[in-house]
mmCIF file as Biopython writes it, N, C-alpha, C and O atoms, coordinates in Angstrom:
data_model
#
loop_
_atom_site.group_PDB
_atom_site.id
_atom_site.type_symbol
_atom_site.label_atom_id
_atom_site.label_alt_id
_atom_site.label_comp_id
_atom_site.label_asym_id
_atom_site.label_entity_id
_atom_site.label_seq_id
_atom_site.pdbx_PDB_ins_code
_atom_site.Cartn_x
_atom_site.Cartn_y
_atom_site.Cartn_z
_atom_site.occupancy
_atom_site.B_iso_or_equiv
_atom_site.auth_seq_id
_atom_site.auth_asym_id
_atom_site.pdbx_PDB_model_num
ATOM 1   N N  . MET A ? 1  ? -46.189 299.355 -78.390 1.0 0.0 1  A 1 
ATOM 2   C CA . MET A ? 1  ? -45.366 298.353 -78.128 1.0 0.0 1  A 1 
ATOM 3   C C  . MET A ? 1  ? -43.963 298.780 -77.313 1.0 0.0 1  A 1 
ATOM 4   O O  . MET A ? 1  ? -43.118 299.358 -77.995 1.0 0.0 1  A 1 
ATOM 5   N N  . GLU A ? 2  ? -43.673 298.546 -75.971 1.0 0.0 2  A 1 
ATOM 6   C CA . GLU A ? 2  ? -42.087 299.025 -76.040 1.0 0.0 2  A 1 
ATOM 7   C C  . GLU A ? 2  ? -40.977 298.595 -76.579 1.0 0.0 2  A 1 
ATOM 8   O O  . GLU A ? 2  ? -40.933 297.470 -77.078 1.0 0.0 2  A 1 
ATOM 9   N N  . LYS A ? 3  ? -40.077 299.290 -76.566 1.0 0.0 3  A 1 
ATOM 10  C CA . LYS A ? 3  ? -38.707 298.500 -77.373 1.0 0.0 3  A 1 
ATOM 11  C C  . LYS A ? 3  ? -37.886 298.253 -75.886 1.0 0.0 3  A 1 
ATOM 12  O O  . LYS A ? 3  ? -37.643 298.993 -74.933 1.0 0.0 3  A 1 
ATOM 13  N N  . GLN A ? 4  ? -37.616 296.938 -76.174 1.0 0.0 4  A 1 
ATOM 14  C CA . GLN A ? 4  ? -37.084 296.050 -74.803 1.0 0.0 4  A 1 
ATOM 15  C C  . GLN A ? 4  ? -35.587 296.745 -75.249 1.0 0.0 4  A 1 
ATOM 16  O O  . GLN A ? 4  ? -35.060 297.124 -76.294 1.0 0.0 4  A 1 
ATOM 17  N N  . SER A ? 5  ? -35.222 296.671 -73.745 1.0 0.0 5  A 1 
ATOM 18  C CA . SER A ? 5  ? -33.590 297.557 -73.353 1.0 0.0 5  A 1 
ATOM 19  C C  . SER A ? 5  ? -32.636 296.451 -73.550 1.0 0.0 5  A 1 
ATOM 20  O O  . SER A ? 5  ? -31.531 296.497 -74.091 1.0 0.0 5  A 1 
ATOM 21  N N  . HIS A ? 6  ? -33.454 295.111 -72.842 1.0 0.0 6  A 1 
ATOM 22  C CA . HIS A ? 6  ? -32.692 293.975 -72.755 1.0 0.0 6  A 1 
ATOM 23  C C  . HIS A ? 6  ? -32.857 292.979 -73.279 1.0 0.0 6  A 1 
ATOM 24  O O  . HIS A ? 6  ? -34.025 293.042 -73.662 1.0 0.0 6  A 1 
ATOM 25  N N  . LEU A ? 7  ? -32.354 291.815 -73.645 1.0 0.0 7  A 1 
ATOM 26  C CA . LEU A ? 7  ? -32.686 290.198 -74.076 1.0 0.0 7  A 1 
ATOM 27  C C  . LEU A ? 7  ? -32.421 289.551 -73.231 1.0 0.0 7  A 1 
ATOM 28  O O  . LEU A ? 7  ? -31.709 289.851 -72.272 1.0 0.0 7  A 1 
ATOM 29  N N  . THR A ? 8  ? -33.244 287.999 -73.563 1.0 0.0 8  A 1 
ATOM 30  C CA . THR A ? 8  ? -33.323 286.875 -72.102 1.0 0.0 8  A 1 
ATOM 31  C C  . THR A ? 8  ? -32.011 286.276 -73.202 1.0 0.0 8  A 1 
ATOM 32  O O  . THR A ? 8  ? -32.104 286.556 -74.398 1.0 0.0 8  A 1 
ATOM 33  N N  . THR A ? 9  ? -30.914 285.516 -72.737 1.0 0.0 9  A 1 
ATOM 34  C CA . THR A ? 9  ? -29.863 284.425 -73.847 1.0 0.0 9  A 1 
ATOM 35  C C  . THR A ? 9  ? -31.228 284.292 -74.781 1.0 0.0 9  A 1 
ATOM 36  O O  . THR A ? 9  ? -31.578 285.248 -75.473 1.0 0.0 9  A 1 
ATOM 37  N N  . ASN A ? 10 ? -31.972 283.062 -74.763 1.0 0.0 10 A 1 
ATOM 38  C CA . ASN A ? 10 ? -32.572 283.070 -76.170 1.0 0.0 10 A 1 
ATOM 39  C C  . ASN A ? 10 ? -32.872 283.333 -76.690 1.0 0.0 10 A 1 
ATOM 40  O O  . ASN A ? 10 ? -32.920 282.702 -77.746 1.0 0.0 10 A 1 
ATOM 41  N N  . GLU A ? 11 ? -33.612 284.984 -76.519 1.0 0.0 11 A 1 
ATOM 42  C CA . GLU A ? 11 ? -34.158 285.693 -78.129 1.0 0.0 11 A 1 
ATOM 43  C C  . GLU A ? 11 ? -32.663 286.748 -78.559 1.0 0.0 11 A 1 
ATOM 44  O O  . GLU A ? 11 ? -32.607 287.488 -79.541 1.0 0.0 11 A 1 
ATOM 45  N N  . ALA A ? 12 ? -31.474 286.534 -77.447 1.0 0.0 12 A 1 
ATOM 46  C CA . ALA A ? 12 ? -30.082 287.017 -77.879 1.0 0.0 12 A 1 
ATOM 47  C C  . ALA A ? 12 ? -29.708 286.265 -79.238 1.0 0.0 12 A 1 
ATOM 48  O O  . ALA A ? 12 ? -29.353 286.531 -80.387 1.0 0.0 12 A 1 
ATOM 49  N N  . ALA A ? 13 ? -29.994 285.184 -78.440 1.0 0.0 13 A 1 
ATOM 50  C CA . ALA A ? 13 ? -29.383 283.769 -80.267 1.0 0.0 13 A 1 
ATOM 51  C C  . ALA A ? 13 ? -30.384 284.082 -80.646 1.0 0.0 13 A 1 
ATOM 52  O O  . ALA A ? 13 ? -30.467 285.269 -80.962 1.0 0.0 13 A 1 
ATOM 53  N N  . ARG A ? 14 ? -31.126 283.566 -80.742 1.0 0.0 14 A 1 
ATOM 54  C CA . ARG A ? 14 ? -32.731 283.614 -81.507 1.0 0.0 14 A 1 
ATOM 55  C C  . ARG A ? 14 ? -31.995 284.947 -83.099 1.0 0.0 14 A 1 
ATOM 56  O O  . ARG A ? 14 ? -31.633 284.612 -84.227 1.0 0.0 14 A 1 
ATOM 57  N N  . ALA A ? 15 ? -32.036 286.268 -82.527 1.0 0.0 15 A 1 
ATOM 58  C CA . ALA A ? 15 ? -31.238 287.208 -83.247 1.0 0.0 15 A 1 
ATOM 59  C C  . ALA A ? 15 ? -29.933 287.098 -83.438 1.0 0.0 15 A 1 
ATOM 60  O O  . ALA A ? 15 ? -29.541 287.966 -84.218 1.0 0.0 15 A 1 
ATOM 61  N N  . LEU A ? 16 ? -29.103 286.405 -83.061 1.0 0.0 16 A 1 
ATOM 62  C CA . LEU A ? 16 ? -27.871 286.492 -83.803 1.0 0.0 16 A 1 
ATOM 63  C C  . LEU A ? 16 ? -28.279 285.371 -84.168 1.0 0.0 16 A 1 
ATOM 64  O O  . LEU A ? 16 ? -29.160 285.960 -84.795 1.0 0.0 16 A 1 
ATOM 65  N N  . GLY A ? 17 ? -28.497 284.258 -84.391 1.0 0.0 17 A 1 
ATOM 66  C CA . GLY A ? 17 ? -28.743 283.183 -85.877 1.0 0.0 17 A 1 
ATOM 67  C C  . GLY A ? 17 ? -27.598 281.844 -85.133 1.0 0.0 17 A 1 
ATOM 68  O O  . GLY A ? 17 ? -26.854 281.089 -85.759 1.0 0.0 17 A 1 
ATOM 69  N N  . VAL A ? 18 ? -27.809 281.921 -83.652 1.0 0.0 18 A 1 
ATOM 70  C CA . VAL A ? 18 ? -26.990 280.429 -82.360 1.0 0.0 18 A 1 
ATOM 71  C C  . VAL A ? 18 ? -28.294 280.230 -81.825 1.0 0.0 18 A 1 
ATOM 72  O O  . VAL A ? 18 ? -29.345 280.867 -81.750 1.0 0.0 18 A 1 
ATOM 73  N N  . GLN A ? 19 ? -27.770 278.916 -81.416 1.0 0.0 19 A 1 
ATOM 74  C CA . GLN A ? 19 ? -28.145 279.008 -79.783 1.0 0.0 19 A 1 
ATOM 75  C C  . GLN A ? 19 ? -27.828 279.219 -78.391 1.0 0.0 19 A 1 
ATOM 76  O O  . GLN A ? 19 ? -26.624 279.051 -78.194 1.0 0.0 19 A 1 
ATOM 77  N N  . GLY A ? 20 ? -28.385 279.484 -77.507 1.0 0.0 20 A 1 
ATOM 78  C CA . GLY A ? 20 ? -28.354 279.720 -76.159 1.0 0.0 20 A 1 
ATOM 79  C C  . GLY A ? 20 ? -27.419 279.140 -75.816 1.0 0.0 20 A 1 
ATOM 80  O O  . GLY A ? 20 ? -26.621 279.924 -75.301 1.0 0.0 20 A 1 
ATOM 81  N N  . SER A ? 21 ? -26.915 277.691 -75.828 1.0 0.0 21 A 1 
ATOM 82  C CA . SER A ? 21 ? -26.181 277.081 -75.299 1.0 0.0 21 A 1 
ATOM 83  C C  . SER A ? 21 ? -24.522 277.777 -75.770 1.0 0.0 21 A 1 
ATOM 84  O O  . SER A ? 21 ? -23.436 277.884 -75.199 1.0 0.0 21 A 1 
ATOM 85  N N  . THR A ? 22 ? -24.996 278.089 -76.928 1.0 0.0 22 A 1 
ATOM 86  C CA . THR A ? 22 ? -23.306 278.604 -77.659 1.0 0.0 22 A 1 
ATOM 87  C C  . THR A ? 22 ? -23.077 280.145 -77.274 1.0 0.0 22 A 1 
ATOM 88  O O  . THR A ? 22 ? -21.959 280.571 -77.564 1.0 0.0 22 A 1 
ATOM 89  N N  . ILE A ? 23 ? -24.008 281.092 -76.635 1.0 0.0 23 A 1 
ATOM 90  C CA . ILE A ? 23 ? -23.862 283.065 -76.188 1.0 0.0 23 A 1 
ATOM 91  C C  . ILE A ? 23 ? -23.083 281.959 -74.492 1.0 0.0 23 A 1 
ATOM 92  O O  . ILE A ? 23 ? -21.933 282.005 -74.056 1.0 0.0 23 A 1 
ATOM 93  N N  . ARG A ? 24 ? -24.287 281.109 -73.963 1.0 0.0 24 A 1 
ATOM 94  C CA . ARG A ? 24 ? -23.789 280.903 -72.558 1.0 0.0 24 A 1 
ATOM 95  C C  . ARG A ? 24 ? -22.446 280.542 -72.301 1.0 0.0 24 A 1 
ATOM 96  O O  . ARG A ? 24 ? -21.700 281.041 -71.458 1.0 0.0 24 A 1 
ATOM 97  N N  . ARG A ? 25 ? -22.175 279.527 -73.194 1.0 0.0 25 A 1 
ATOM 98  C CA . ARG A ? 25 ? -20.570 279.075 -73.564 1.0 0.0 25 A 1 
ATOM 99  C C  . ARG A ? 25 ? -18.981 280.108 -74.065 1.0 0.0 25 A 1 
ATOM 100 O O  . ARG A ? 25 ? -17.812 280.036 -73.686 1.0 0.0 25 A 1 
ATOM 101 N N  . GLY A ? 26 ? -19.410 280.651 -74.667 1.0 0.0 26 A 1 
ATOM 102 C CA . GLY A ? 26 ? -18.903 281.764 -74.685 1.0 0.0 26 A 1 
ATOM 103 C C  . GLY A ? 26 ? -17.683 282.363 -74.125 1.0 0.0 26 A 1 
ATOM 104 O O  . GLY A ? 26 ? -16.460 282.444 -74.238 1.0 0.0 26 A 1 
ATOM 105 N N  . LEU A ? 27 ? -19.601 283.058 -72.881 1.0 0.0 27 A 1 
ATOM 106 C CA . LEU A ? 27 ? -19.574 283.786 -71.697 1.0 0.0 27 A 1 
ATOM 107 C C  . LEU A ? 27 ? -19.052 282.992 -70.795 1.0 0.0 27 A 1 
ATOM 108 O O  . LEU A ? 27 ? -18.475 283.770 -70.035 1.0 0.0 27 A 1 
ATOM 109 N N  . CYS A ? 28 ? -18.942 282.241 -70.522 1.0 0.0 28 A 1 
ATOM 110 C CA . CYS A ? 28 ? -17.760 280.985 -69.750 1.0 0.0 28 A 1 
ATOM 111 C C  . CYS A ? 28 ? -16.668 281.261 -69.983 1.0 0.0 28 A 1 
ATOM 112 O O  . CYS A ? 28 ? -15.870 281.555 -69.093 1.0 0.0 28 A 1 
ATOM 113 N N  . VAL A ? 29 ? -16.257 281.220 -71.712 1.0 0.0 29 A 1 
ATOM 114 C CA . VAL A ? 29 ? -14.635 280.739 -71.698 1.0 0.0 29 A 1 
ATOM 115 C C  . VAL A ? 29 ? -14.200 281.637 -71.846 1.0 0.0 29 A 1 
ATOM 116 O O  . VAL A ? 29 ? -12.986 281.634 -71.641 1.0 0.0 29 A 1 
ATOM 117 N N  . ASN A ? 30 ? -14.728 282.773 -72.217 1.0 0.0 30 A 1 
ATOM 118 C CA . ASN A ? 30 ? -14.217 284.457 -72.588 1.0 0.0 30 A 1 
ATOM 119 C C  . ASN A ? 30 ? -14.627 285.274 -72.347 1.0 0.0 30 A 1 
ATOM 120 O O  . ASN A ? 30 ? -14.656 286.139 -73.223 1.0 0.0 30 A 1 
ATOM 121 N N  . GLY A ? 31 ? -15.428 285.686 -70.569 1.0 0.0 31 A 1 
ATOM 122 C CA . GLY A ? 31 ? -16.037 286.467 -70.265 1.0 0.0 31 A 1 
ATOM 123 C C  . GLY A ? 31 ? -17.450 287.468 -70.872 1.0 0.0 31 A 1 
ATOM 124 O O  . GLY A ? 31 ? -18.173 288.327 -70.368 1.0 0.0 31 A 1 
ATOM 125 N N  . HIS A ? 32 ? -17.372 286.968 -71.883 1.0 0.0 32 A 1 
ATOM 126 C CA . HIS A ? 32 ? -17.619 287.789 -72.783 1.0 0.0 32 A 1 
ATOM 127 C C  . HIS A ? 32 ? -18.856 286.625 -74.030 1.0 0.0 32 A 1 
ATOM 128 O O  . HIS A ? 32 ? -18.834 285.394 -74.059 1.0 0.0 32 A 1 
ATOM 129 N N  . TYR A ? 33 ? -19.622 287.386 -74.742 1.0 0.0 33 A 1 
ATOM 130 C CA . TYR A ? 33 ? -19.965 286.998 -75.966 1.0 0.0 33 A 1 
ATOM 131 C C  . TYR A ? 33 ? -19.942 287.642 -77.089 1.0 0.0 33 A 1 
ATOM 132 O O  . TYR A ? 33 ? -20.856 288.443 -77.288 1.0 0.0 33 A 1 
ATOM 133 N N  . MET A ? 34 ? -19.032 287.488 -77.981 1.0 0.0 34 A 1 
ATOM 134 C CA . MET A ? 34 ? -18.767 288.941 -79.371 1.0 0.0 34 A 1 
ATOM 135 C C  . MET A ? 34 ? -18.527 290.071 -78.642 1.0 0.0 34 A 1 
ATOM 136 O O  . MET A ? 34 ? -19.083 291.047 -79.143 1.0 0.0 34 A 1 
ATOM 137 N N  . GLY A ? 35 ? -17.807 290.349 -77.483 1.0 0.0 35 A 1 
ATOM 138 C CA . GLY A ? 35 ? -18.408 292.117 -77.273 1.0 0.0 35 A 1 
ATOM 139 C C  . GLY A ? 35 ? -19.065 292.289 -76.181 1.0 0.0 35 A 1 
ATOM 140 O O  . GLY A ? 35 ? -18.913 293.076 -75.246 1.0 0.0 35 A 1 
ATOM 141 N N  . LEU A ? 36 ? -20.200 291.048 -76.503 1.0 0.0 36 A 1 
ATOM 142 C CA . LEU A ? 36 ? -21.204 291.493 -75.398 1.0 0.0 36 A 1 
ATOM 143 C C  . LEU A ? 36 ? -21.200 291.244 -73.869 1.0 0.0 36 A 1 
ATOM 144 O O  . LEU A ? 36 ? -20.174 290.640 -73.559 1.0 0.0 36 A 1 
ATOM 145 N N  . VAL A ? 37 ? -21.837 291.452 -73.026 1.0 0.0 37 A 1 
ATOM 146 C CA . VAL A ? 37 ? -21.402 291.373 -71.717 1.0 0.0 37 A 1 
ATOM 147 C C  . VAL A ? 37 ? -23.110 291.390 -71.024 1.0 0.0 37 A 1 
ATOM 148 O O  . VAL A ? 37 ? -23.879 292.351 -71.018 1.0 0.0 37 A 1 
ATOM 149 N N  . PRO A ? 38 ? -23.275 290.439 -70.649 1.0 0.0 38 A 1 
ATOM 150 C CA . PRO A ? 38 ? -24.824 290.469 -69.688 1.0 0.0 38 A 1 
ATOM 151 C C  . PRO A ? 38 ? -24.928 291.000 -68.452 1.0 0.0 38 A 1 
ATOM 152 O O  . PRO A ? 38 ? -24.079 290.788 -67.587 1.0 0.0 38 A 1 
ATOM 153 N N  . VAL A ? 39 ? -26.290 291.951 -68.211 1.0 0.0 39 A 1 
ATOM 154 C CA . VAL A ? 39 ? -26.417 292.223 -66.541 1.0 0.0 39 A 1 
ATOM 155 C C  . VAL A ? 39 ? -27.059 290.512 -65.827 1.0 0.0 39 A 1 
ATOM 156 O O  . VAL A ? 39 ? -28.201 290.102 -66.035 1.0 0.0 39 A 1 
ATOM 157 N N  . LYS A ? 40 ? -26.184 289.887 -65.141 1.0 0.0 40 A 1 
ATOM 158 C CA . LYS A ? 40 ? -26.812 289.305 -64.253 1.0 0.0 40 A 1 
ATOM 159 C C  . LYS A ? 40 ? -27.702 289.214 -63.554 1.0 0.0 40 A 1 
ATOM 160 O O  . LYS A ? 40 ? -27.489 290.099 -62.725 1.0 0.0 40 A 1 
ATOM 161 N N  . LEU A ? 41 ? -28.699 288.682 -63.267 1.0 0.0 41 A 1 
ATOM 162 C CA . LEU A ? 41 ? -29.985 288.585 -62.474 1.0 0.0 41 A 1 
ATOM 163 C C  . LEU A ? 41 ? -29.543 288.354 -60.888 1.0 0.0 41 A 1 
ATOM 164 O O  . LEU A ? 41 ? -28.433 287.850 -60.718 1.0 0.0 41 A 1 
ATOM 165 N N  . PRO A ? 42 ? -30.232 288.645 -59.866 1.0 0.0 42 A 1 
ATOM 166 C CA . PRO A ? 42 ? -29.905 287.416 -59.034 1.0 0.0 42 A 1 
ATOM 167 C C  . PRO A ? 42 ? -30.289 286.178 -58.732 1.0 0.0 42 A 1 
ATOM 168 O O  . PRO A ? 42 ? -29.730 285.339 -58.026 1.0 0.0 42 A 1 
ATOM 169 N N  . ASN A ? 43 ? -31.632 286.117 -59.526 1.0 0.0 43 A 1 
ATOM 170 C CA . ASN A ? 43 ? -32.034 284.476 -60.096 1.0 0.0 43 A 1 
ATOM 171 C C  . ASN A ? 43 ? -30.827 283.856 -60.754 1.0 0.0 43 A 1 
ATOM 172 O O  . ASN A ? 43 ? -30.806 282.633 -60.893 1.0 0.0 43 A 1 
ATOM 173 N N  . HIS A ? 44 ? -29.814 284.602 -61.173 1.0 0.0 44 A 1 
ATOM 174 C CA . HIS A ? 44 ? -28.986 283.898 -62.457 1.0 0.0 44 A 1 
ATOM 175 C C  . HIS A ? 44 ? -29.136 283.866 -63.532 1.0 0.0 44 A 1 
ATOM 176 O O  . HIS A ? 44 ? -28.285 283.357 -64.261 1.0 0.0 44 A 1 
ATOM 177 N N  . ARG A ? 45 ? -30.161 284.347 -63.965 1.0 0.0 45 A 1 
ATOM 178 C CA . ARG A ? 45 ? -30.664 284.954 -65.198 1.0 0.0 45 A 1 
ATOM 179 C C  . ARG A ? 45 ? -29.628 285.700 -66.417 1.0 0.0 45 A 1 
ATOM 180 O O  . ARG A ? 45 ? -28.962 286.389 -65.644 1.0 0.0 45 A 1 
ATOM 181 N N  . LEU A ? 46 ? -29.165 285.956 -67.540 1.0 0.0 46 A 1 
ATOM 182 C CA . LEU A ? 46 ? -28.948 286.862 -68.017 1.0 0.0 46 A 1 
ATOM 183 C C  . LEU A ? 46 ? -30.035 287.512 -69.039 1.0 0.0 46 A 1 
ATOM 184 O O  . LEU A ? 46 ? -30.924 287.251 -69.849 1.0 0.0 46 A 1 
ATOM 185 N N  . LEU A ? 47 ? -29.184 288.728 -68.292 1.0 0.0 47 A 1 
ATOM 186 C CA . LEU A ? 47 ? -29.913 289.926 -70.021 1.0 0.0 47 A 1 
ATOM 187 C C  . LEU A ? 47 ? -29.180 290.752 -70.603 1.0 0.0 47 A 1 
ATOM 188 O O  . LEU A ? 47 ? -28.448 291.562 -70.035 1.0 0.0 47 A 1 
ATOM 189 N N  . TRP A ? 48 ? -29.357 290.576 -72.126 1.0 0.0 48 A 1 
ATOM 190 C CA . TRP A ? 48 ? -28.476 291.190 -72.712 1.0 0.0 48 A 1 
ATOM 191 C C  . TRP A ? 48 ? -29.034 292.284 -73.595 1.0 0.0 48 A 1 
ATOM 192 O O  . TRP A ? 48 ? -30.120 292.473 -74.144 1.0 0.0 48 A 1 
ATOM 193 N N  . PRO A ? 49 ? -27.732 293.020 -73.519 1.0 0.0 49 A 1 
ATOM 194 C CA . PRO A ? 49 ? -28.288 294.772 -74.188 1.0 0.0 49 A 1 
ATOM 195 C C  . PRO A ? 49 ? -28.514 294.427 -75.334 1.0 0.0 49 A 1 
ATOM 196 O O  . PRO A ? 49 ? -27.600 293.905 -75.972 1.0 0.0 49 A 1 
ATOM 197 N N  . ALA A ? 50 ? -30.107 294.665 -76.071 1.0 0.0 50 A 1 
ATOM 198 C CA . ALA A ? 50 ? -30.377 294.966 -76.855 1.0 0.0 50 A 1 
ATOM 199 C C  . ALA A ? 50 ? -29.561 295.749 -77.721 1.0 0.0 50 A 1 
ATOM 200 O O  . ALA A ? 50 ? -28.751 295.383 -78.572 1.0 0.0 50 A 1 
ATOM 201 N N  . LYS A ? 51 ? -29.837 296.650 -77.436 1.0 0.0 51 A 1 
ATOM 202 C CA . LYS A ? 51 ? -28.954 297.783 -78.560 1.0 0.0 51 A 1 
ATOM 203 C C  . LYS A ? 51 ? -27.791 296.846 -78.766 1.0 0.0 51 A 1 
ATOM 204 O O  . LYS A ? 51 ? -28.297 296.104 -79.608 1.0 0.0 51 A 1 
ATOM 205 N N  . ALA A ? 52 ? -26.762 296.448 -78.600 1.0 0.0 52 A 1 
ATOM 206 C CA . ALA A ? 52 ? -25.760 296.220 -78.094 1.0 0.0 52 A 1 
ATOM 207 C C  . ALA A ? 52 ? -25.717 294.845 -79.719 1.0 0.0 52 A 1 
ATOM 208 O O  . ALA A ? 52 ? -25.177 294.911 -80.823 1.0 0.0 52 A 1 
ATOM 209 N N  . VAL A ? 53 ? -26.377 294.021 -79.197 1.0 0.0 53 A 1 
ATOM 210 C CA . VAL A ? 53 ? -26.985 292.794 -80.115 1.0 0.0 53 A 1 
ATOM 211 C C  . VAL A ? 53 ? -27.432 293.682 -81.906 1.0 0.0 53 A 1 
ATOM 212 O O  . VAL A ? 53 ? -26.910 293.484 -83.003 1.0 0.0 53 A 1 
ATOM 213 N N  . ALA A ? 54 ? -28.261 294.380 -81.621 1.0 0.0 54 A 1 
ATOM 214 C CA . ALA A ? 54 ? -28.619 295.219 -83.084 1.0 0.0 54 A 1 
ATOM 215 C C  . ALA A ? 54 ? -27.060 295.519 -83.330 1.0 0.0 54 A 1 
ATOM 216 O O  . ALA A ? 54 ? -26.509 294.894 -84.236 1.0 0.0 54 A 1 
ATOM 217 N N  . GLN A ? 55 ? -26.476 296.246 -82.733 1.0 0.0 55 A 1 
ATOM 218 C CA . GLN A ? 55 ? -24.866 297.234 -83.690 1.0 0.0 55 A 1 
ATOM 219 C C  . GLN A ? 55 ? -23.979 295.628 -84.034 1.0 0.0 55 A 1 
ATOM 220 O O  . GLN A ? 55 ? -23.059 295.563 -84.850 1.0 0.0 55 A 1 
ATOM 221 N N  . LEU A ? 56 ? -24.462 294.490 -83.269 1.0 0.0 56 A 1 
ATOM 222 C CA . LEU A ? 56 ? -23.696 293.367 -83.883 1.0 0.0 56 A 1 
ATOM 223 C C  . LEU A ? 56 ? -24.344 292.835 -85.255 1.0 0.0 56 A 1 
ATOM 224 O O  . LEU A ? 56 ? -23.680 292.214 -86.085 1.0 0.0 56 A 1 
ATOM 225 N N  . LEU A ? 57 ? -25.705 293.142 -85.412 1.0 0.0 57 A 1 
ATOM 226 C CA . LEU A ? 57 ? -26.292 292.404 -86.659 1.0 0.0 57 A 1 
ATOM 227 C C  . LEU A ? 57 ? -26.232 293.911 -88.235 1.0 0.0 57 A 1 
ATOM 228 O O  . LEU A ? 57 ? -26.751 293.954 -89.350 1.0 0.0 57 A 1 
ATOM 229 N N  . GLN A ? 58 ? -25.583 294.601 -87.677 1.0 0.0 58 A 1 
ATOM 230 C CA . GLN A ? 58 ? -25.838 295.639 -88.426 1.0 0.0 58 A 1 
ATOM 231 C C  . GLN A ? 58 ? -23.935 295.216 -89.342 1.0 0.0 58 A 1 
ATOM 232 O O  . GLN A ? 58 ? -22.873 294.843 -88.844 1.0 0.0 58 A 1 
ATOM 233 N N  . PRO A ? 59 ? -24.452 295.617 -91.190 1.0 0.0 59 A 1 
ATOM 234 C CA . PRO A ? 59 ? -23.147 295.593 -91.578 1.0 0.0 59 A 1 
ATOM 235 C C  . PRO A ? 59 ? -21.856 296.256 -91.556 1.0 0.0 59 A 1 
ATOM 236 O O  . PRO A ? 59 ? -21.402 295.510 -90.688 1.0 0.0 59 A 1 
ATOM 237 N N  . GLY A ? 60 ? -20.971 296.980 -91.778 1.0 0.0 60 A 1 
ATOM 238 C CA . GLY A ? 60 ? -20.338 297.786 -91.524 1.0 0.0 60 A 1 
ATOM 239 C C  . GLY A ? 60 ? -18.990 297.278 -90.769 1.0 0.0 60 A 1 
ATOM 240 O O  . GLY A ? 60 ? -18.570 296.202 -90.341 1.0 0.0 60 A 1 
ATOM 241 N N  . GLU A ? 61 ? -18.515 298.681 -90.835 1.0 0.0 61 A 1 
ATOM 242 C CA . GLU A ? 61 ? -17.122 298.847 -89.431 1.0 0.0 61 A 1 
ATOM 243 C C  . GLU A ? 61 ? -17.695 298.323 -87.777 1.0 0.0 61 A 1 
ATOM 244 O O  . GLU A ? 61 ? -18.559 298.911 -87.126 1.0 0.0 61 A 1 
ATOM 245 N N  . LYS A ? 62 ? -17.141 297.398 -87.461 1.0 0.0 62 A 1 
ATOM 246 C CA . LYS A ? 62 ? -17.323 297.454 -85.454 1.0 0.0 62 A 1 
ATOM 247 C C  . LYS A ? 62 ? -16.261 298.527 -84.617 1.0 0.0 62 A 1 
ATOM 248 O O  . LYS A ? 62 ? -15.625 299.201 -85.426 1.0 0.0 62 A 1 
ATOM 249 N N  . GLU A ? 63 ? -16.064 298.708 -83.776 1.0 0.0 63 A 1 
ATOM 250 C CA . GLU A ? 63 ? -15.288 299.224 -82.819 1.0 0.0 63 A 1 
ATOM 251 C C  . GLU A ? 63 ? -14.589 298.351 -82.527 1.0 0.0 63 A 1 
ATOM 252 O O  . GLU A ? 63 ? -13.737 298.507 -81.652 1.0 0.0 63 A 1 
#
C-alpha cells in the first residue's frame, strides 16, 4: 500500500483526535490549524500534508 502524502480534512481530524469542523474553523479564523496549512483544490476541498500531521503527533520539541 502506498503511503499518502496528503490527508482529507476528516482523515487529519481523526488522526489528531478532533472533529473536522474544528480544523476547518481553525483555518478560517487563523489561516492555519496548529501551524498546518492545507492545499486547496479547485473543488474547494482541502488536503492536509500527512508528514506535518504526523509531526504534530510526535512527542518532543516542536519548531
